[in-house]
C-alpha distance (Angstrom), angle and dihedral (degrees) to the residues before:
residue distance angle dihedral
T1 . . .
T2 3.78 . .
H3 3.79 114.3 .
P4 3.89 118.7 -149.8
K5 3.74 113.9 -110.6
H6 3.78 94.0 -151.4
I7 3.78 125.3 30.9
V8 3.86 117.6 -166.6
A9 3.74 115.8 -153.4
V10 3.81 132.0 173.0
G11 3.72 132.2 -155.7
C12 3.78 136.7 168.5
R13 3.78 141.3 -158.9
V14 3.77 114.8 -133.5
Q15 3.82 117.6 -166.8
N16 3.74 127.8 179.0
K17 3.81 128.5 -146.9
R18 3.91 89.1 -89.0
D19 3.79 90.4 59.1
E20 3.84 91.1 -109.8
T21 3.79 114.0 148.6
L22 3.80 123.2 -141.8
L23 3.80 113.6 -126.8
V24 3.86 131.7 176.8
D25 3.80 126.1 -147.6
G26 3.78 105.5 -111.1
L27 3.78 101.7 -158.0
R28 3.76 96.1 -140.0
R29 3.74 100.4 27.2
G30 3.69 108.0 36.3
W31 3.88 127.2 -127.3
L32 3.77 112.9 -0.2
F33 3.81 142.2 164.3
P34 3.80 107.5 -91.7
G35 3.84 114.2 -92.6
D36 3.74 145.2 98.7
Q37 3.80 145.2 -170.6
I38 3.80 115.9 -57.8
E39 3.81 137.0 -159.0
E40 3.77 113.1 -85.7
D41 3.89 96.0 -116.3
K42 3.86 96.3 46.0
D43 3.85 121.0 113.5
L44 3.76 107.9 -109.0
I45 3.86 98.6 -137.0
K46 3.88 89.9 47.1
A47 3.76 89.2 48.2
V48 3.81 92.6 54.0
D49 3.79 90.4 49.7
G50 3.82 91.0 51.4
E51 3.73 96.0 43.0
L52 3.80 93.2 50.5
L53 3.78 92.2 48.6
E54 3.85 92.7 48.4
A55 3.86 93.3 46.6
T56 3.85 98.5 43.0
G57 3.82 113.3 6.5
V58 3.83 87.1 -118.0
L59 3.82 115.1 134.3
I60 3.84 117.0 -155.4
D61 3.72 141.1 163.5
V62 3.77 107.1 -119.7
N63 3.78 109.7 -151.5
P64 2.96 128.7 -178.7
L65 3.75 119.4 13.1
V66 3.86 103.7 -127.3
G67 3.75 107.1 -175.6
I68 3.80 149.2 16.0
S69 3.81 123.4 -165.9
T70 3.71 137.1 179.9
N71 3.76 135.6 -152.0
I72 3.76 112.1 -166.2
K73 3.81 118.2 -162.7
S74 3.68 129.7 167.8
L75 3.74 115.4 -104.3
P76 3.84 124.7 -126.0
């Protein structure tokens, strides 16, 4: 089995006018911001829109992209 060397994932924080934050129940990791891994060639902002809609049914306009992070681990 070939393991990917670089996994791209997106997530977003959605907050309403009452300062409530939308979270989804990640079955293995508890409550999280909505998001997931994406295909390598997908636009990041469009991916956030799609993942949020799929996970919650909420449609938003993501603008702007505010952060990118990395978590480097050695592969087996």
